[in-house]
C-alpha positions in Angstrom: 84.0 114.7 196.4 87.6 113.4 194.6 87.8 110.0 193.5 89.8 107.5 191.8 89.4 103.7 191.1 92.2 101.9 192.5 94.1 98.4 193.6 95.1 98.1 197.2 98.1 96.4 197.9 98.5 94.2 200.8 100.6 95.2 203.8 103.8 93.1 202.5 104.1 94.9 199.4 103.4 98.2 200.8 106.1 97.9 203.3 108.7 96.2 200.9 107.7 99.4 198.5 107.9 101.4 201.8 111.5 100.4 202.0 112.4 100.9 198.7 111.3 104.6 199.0 113.3 105.0 202.1 116.4 104.0 199.7 115.2 106.4 197.3 115.2 109.7 199.8 118.9 108.9 200.7 119.7 109.6 197.2 117.8 112.5 196.6 117.6 115.9 197.9 114.2 116.4 198.3 111.0 114.4 197.8 107.4 113.9 199.2 107.1 110.3 199.7 104.0 109.0 199.3 102.6 107.9 202.6 102.6 104.1 203.3 98.7 103.9 203.8 98.4 105.6 200.3 100.4 103.3 198.0 98.2 101.7 195.4 97.6 101.0 192.0 95.4 103.7 189.8 92.9 102.1 187.2 91.2 105.2 186.4 91.1 108.9 188.0 87.6 110.5 188.1 88.3 113.9 190.0 85.5 115.8 191.6 82.1 114.3 191.1 79.2 113.9 193.8 77.8 110.9 191.2 78.9 108.1 194.1 76.0 105.8 194.0 75.5 105.9 190.2 79.4 105.3 189.8 79.3 102.4 192.5 76.6 100.8 190.5 78.2 101.1 187.2 81.8 99.5 188.6 79.0 96.6 190.4 78.9 95.5 186.5 82.9 95.2 186.0 83.4 91.4 186.3 86.8 89.3 185.9 88.8 86.8 187.7 91.5 87.5 190.5 95.2 87.4 189.2 98.6 88.3 190.1 100.9 90.9 189.1 104.7 91.6 189.5 106.6 95.1 190.4 108.8 95.7 187.2 111.4 98.3 187.8 111.4 101.9 188.3 110.4 105.1 185.9 109.2 108.9 186.3 106.9 111.5 184.9 108.8 114.5 185.5 109.5 114.8 189.3 107.2 112.1 190.1 109.0 108.7 190.7 107.4 105.2 190.6 107.7 101.5 190.3 106.8 100.0 187.3 104.0 96.9 187.0 104.3 94.3 184.5 101.5 95.2 181.7 99.6 91.9 182.0 96.5 91.7 179.8 94.5 90.9 182.9 95.3 94.1 184.5 94.9 95.8 181.2 91.6 94.6 180.3 90.5 95.7 184.2 91.6 99.0 183.8 89.8 99.1 180.5 86.5 97.8 181.5 86.5 100.2 184.5 86.8 103.1 182.1 84.4 101.8 179.5 81.6 101.8 182.3 82.9 105.0 183.8 82.7 106.9 180.4 79.4 104.9 179.7 77.5 107.1 182.2 79.3 110.3 181.4 82.0 110.1 183.9 85.1 112.1 182.4 87.9 110.4 183.2 91.4 111.2 182.8 91.9 109.6 179.1 95.7 109.3 179.5 96.9 106.1 178.2 97.0 103.4 181.1 100.3 103.2 182.4 100.3 100.6 185.4 102.3 102.1 188.0 102.7 102.8 192.2 103.7 106.3 192.7 106.6 106.5 195.5 107.6 110.2 195.7 106.3 113.4 194.2 108.5 116.6 193.6 111.7 114.9 193.6 114.6 117.3 193.1 117.9 115.6 192.9 121.4 116.1 191.9 121.6 112.8 189.9 119.5 109.9 188.8 118.6 107.8 191.5 120.0 104.2 191.6 118.0 101.4 192.9 116.8 98.3 192.7 113.6 96.1 193.6 112.8 92.7 193.8 109.8 91.0 191.9 107.2 91.9 194.4 104.1 89.4 193.7 101.1 91.8 194.0 98.0 89.5 194.2 94.8 91.7 192.7 91.4 90.4 194.3 89.4 93.1 194.3 89.5 96.9 193.1 88.0 100.2 194.8 86.6 103.4 194.6 88.4 105.6 197.0 88.1 109.3 197.7 91.4 111.7 198.4 90.9 114.7 200.7 93.8 116.4 202.7 92.8 116.5 206.0 95.1 118.3 208.8 97.6 118.5 206.0 98.1 114.9 204.9 96.3 113.5 202.2 93.9 110.6 203.0 92.7 107.9 200.5 89.2 106.2 202.1 87.6 102.9 200.4 83.9 103.8 199.9 83.5 100.6 197.6 85.3 97.7 196.9 84.2 95.1 194.0 85.5 91.4 194.4 87.1 89.8 191.6 85.9 86.2 191.0 
Protein backbone atom coordinates (compact mmCIF):
# COMPACT_ATOMS: atom_id res chain seq x y z
CA UNK A 1 0.00 0.00 0.00
CA UNK A 2 1.37 3.45 -0.97
CA UNK A 3 1.05 5.81 2.01
CA UNK A 4 1.71 9.38 3.09
CA UNK A 5 0.85 11.60 6.07
CA UNK A 6 -0.94 14.83 5.26
CA UNK A 7 -3.03 17.76 6.38
CA UNK A 8 -6.38 17.81 4.63
CA UNK A 9 -7.70 21.17 3.47
CA UNK A 10 -11.23 22.34 4.19
CA UNK A 11 -13.62 22.68 1.21
CA UNK A 12 -13.39 26.49 1.09
CA UNK A 13 -9.60 26.42 0.82
CA UNK A 14 -9.77 23.70 -1.84
CA UNK A 15 -12.26 25.73 -3.87
CA UNK A 16 -10.11 28.88 -3.75
CA UNK A 17 -7.01 26.93 -4.78
CA UNK A 18 -8.93 25.17 -7.55
CA UNK A 19 -9.90 28.57 -8.97
CA UNK A 20 -6.24 29.60 -8.89
CA UNK A 21 -5.31 26.38 -10.67
CA UNK A 22 -7.87 27.24 -13.34
CA UNK A 23 -6.10 30.56 -13.91
CA UNK A 24 -2.80 28.70 -14.06
CA UNK A 25 -4.00 26.35 -16.77
CA UNK A 26 -5.05 29.32 -18.93
CA UNK A 27 -1.42 30.51 -18.94
CA UNK A 28 0.34 27.26 -19.72
CA UNK A 29 0.47 25.06 -22.76
CA UNK A 30 -0.08 21.80 -20.87
CA UNK A 31 -0.38 20.69 -17.25
CA UNK A 32 -1.85 17.93 -15.12
CA UNK A 33 -3.90 19.75 -12.50
CA UNK A 34 -4.26 18.21 -9.06
CA UNK A 35 -7.84 17.07 -8.60
CA UNK A 36 -9.77 19.24 -6.14
CA UNK A 37 -10.32 16.37 -3.70
CA UNK A 38 -6.58 15.53 -3.72
CA UNK A 39 -5.31 18.95 -2.58
CA UNK A 40 -3.39 18.56 0.70
CA UNK A 41 -0.16 19.41 2.55
CA UNK A 42 2.22 16.45 2.82
CA UNK A 43 3.97 16.05 6.18
CA UNK A 44 5.78 12.81 5.29
CA UNK A 45 5.83 10.55 2.25
CA UNK A 46 6.11 6.90 3.27
CA UNK A 47 5.71 5.01 0.00
CA UNK A 48 4.96 1.30 -0.29
CA UNK A 49 4.46 -0.59 2.99
CA UNK A 50 2.08 -3.04 4.67
CA UNK A 51 2.83 -1.78 8.21
CA UNK A 52 -0.39 0.24 8.47
CA UNK A 53 -1.40 -0.78 12.00
CA UNK A 54 2.08 -0.09 13.35
CA UNK A 55 2.17 3.31 11.64
CA UNK A 56 -1.26 4.25 13.06
CA UNK A 57 -0.10 3.30 16.56
CA UNK A 58 2.99 5.51 16.24
CA UNK A 59 1.09 8.44 14.74
CA UNK A 60 -1.31 8.23 17.67
CA UNK A 61 1.65 9.22 19.87
CA UNK A 62 2.08 12.55 18.06
CA UNK A 63 0.60 15.39 20.07
CA UNK A 64 0.16 19.09 19.53
CA UNK A 65 -2.36 21.87 19.52
CA UNK A 66 -4.42 23.01 16.55
CA UNK A 67 -3.15 26.12 14.74
CA UNK A 68 -3.64 28.17 11.59
CA UNK A 69 -1.31 28.64 8.65
CA UNK A 70 -1.60 30.74 5.50
CA UNK A 71 -0.93 30.46 1.80
CA UNK A 72 2.17 32.48 0.93
CA UNK A 73 2.79 32.77 -2.82
CA UNK A 74 3.85 30.21 -5.42
CA UNK A 75 6.85 28.10 -6.33
CA UNK A 76 8.14 25.37 -8.62
CA UNK A 77 10.03 22.10 -8.31
CA UNK A 78 11.03 21.54 -11.94
CA UNK A 79 7.75 20.91 -13.79
CA UNK A 80 5.67 20.85 -10.58
CA UNK A 81 3.83 24.07 -9.64
CA UNK A 82 2.76 24.62 -6.04
CA UNK A 83 1.35 27.08 -3.54
CA UNK A 84 3.77 28.01 -0.76
CA UNK A 85 2.62 27.64 2.82
CA UNK A 86 4.09 29.96 5.42
CA UNK A 87 6.83 28.29 7.43
CA UNK A 88 5.20 28.45 10.82
CA UNK A 89 6.96 26.85 13.80
CA UNK A 90 3.90 24.76 14.72
CA UNK A 91 3.74 23.25 11.23
CA UNK A 92 7.45 22.50 11.08
CA UNK A 93 7.27 20.95 14.56
CA UNK A 94 4.29 18.76 13.58
CA UNK A 95 6.09 17.50 10.47
CA UNK A 96 9.19 16.83 12.59
CA UNK A 97 7.21 14.81 15.15
CA UNK A 98 5.48 12.76 12.44
CA UNK A 99 8.77 12.04 10.69
CA UNK A 100 10.48 11.19 13.98
CA UNK A 101 7.92 8.57 15.07
CA UNK A 102 8.00 7.00 11.62
CA UNK A 103 11.77 6.75 11.40
CA UNK A 104 11.80 5.57 15.01
CA UNK A 105 10.10 2.34 13.91
CA UNK A 106 12.30 1.95 10.87
CA UNK A 107 9.95 3.43 8.29
CA UNK A 108 12.05 4.89 5.52
CA UNK A 109 10.56 8.22 4.50
CA UNK A 110 11.55 10.78 1.93
CA UNK A 111 14.27 12.59 3.85
CA UNK A 112 14.22 15.82 1.85
CA UNK A 113 13.86 18.92 4.03
CA UNK A 114 10.25 19.76 4.84
CA UNK A 115 8.97 22.41 2.40
CA UNK A 116 5.31 23.11 3.21
CA UNK A 117 3.35 23.40 -0.03
CA UNK A 118 0.21 22.36 -1.89
CA UNK A 119 0.79 20.93 -5.36
CA UNK A 120 -1.50 22.59 -7.91
CA UNK A 121 -0.17 21.00 -11.10
CA UNK A 122 2.43 18.59 -12.43
CA UNK A 123 4.12 18.24 -15.80
CA UNK A 124 3.72 21.92 -16.62
CA UNK A 125 5.00 22.89 -20.04
CA UNK A 126 4.71 26.58 -20.83
CA UNK A 127 6.13 29.17 -23.17
CA UNK A 128 6.76 31.58 -20.28
CA UNK A 129 6.57 31.55 -16.50
CA UNK A 130 2.95 31.77 -15.28
CA UNK A 131 2.01 34.98 -13.49
CA UNK A 132 -0.46 34.49 -10.65
CA UNK A 133 -1.44 36.07 -7.40
CA UNK A 134 -3.25 34.47 -4.52
CA UNK A 135 -4.90 36.02 -1.51
CA UNK A 136 -3.58 34.98 1.86
CA UNK A 137 -5.93 32.11 2.61
CA UNK A 138 -6.12 30.97 6.22
CA UNK A 139 -5.85 27.20 6.63
CA UNK A 140 -6.96 25.74 9.98
CA UNK A 141 -4.89 22.72 11.05
CA UNK A 142 -6.96 20.65 13.47
CA UNK A 143 -5.74 17.16 12.52
CA UNK A 144 -3.49 15.17 10.25
CA UNK A 145 -4.17 11.96 8.34
CA UNK A 146 -2.58 8.79 7.10
CA UNK A 147 -3.57 8.56 3.44
CA UNK A 148 -3.52 5.73 0.93
CA UNK A 149 -2.69 6.61 -2.67
CA UNK A 150 -3.88 4.41 -5.53
CA UNK A 151 -4.71 4.72 -9.19
CA UNK A 152 -8.28 3.63 -9.94
CA UNK A 153 -9.71 3.89 -13.44
CA UNK A 154 -6.80 6.08 -14.49
CA UNK A 155 -7.42 8.55 -11.63
CA UNK A 156 -5.18 9.11 -8.64
CA UNK A 157 -7.36 8.55 -5.55
CA UNK A 158 -6.34 9.47 -2.00
CA UNK A 159 -8.23 7.70 0.78
CA UNK A 160 -8.03 8.61 4.48
CA UNK A 161 -7.29 5.50 6.57
CA UNK A 162 -6.47 7.19 9.89
CA UNK A 163 -6.95 10.64 11.42
CA UNK A 164 -5.32 12.14 14.50
CA UNK A 165 -6.93 15.25 15.99
CA UNK A 166 -4.78 17.92 17.60
CA UNK A 167 -5.73 19.41 20.96
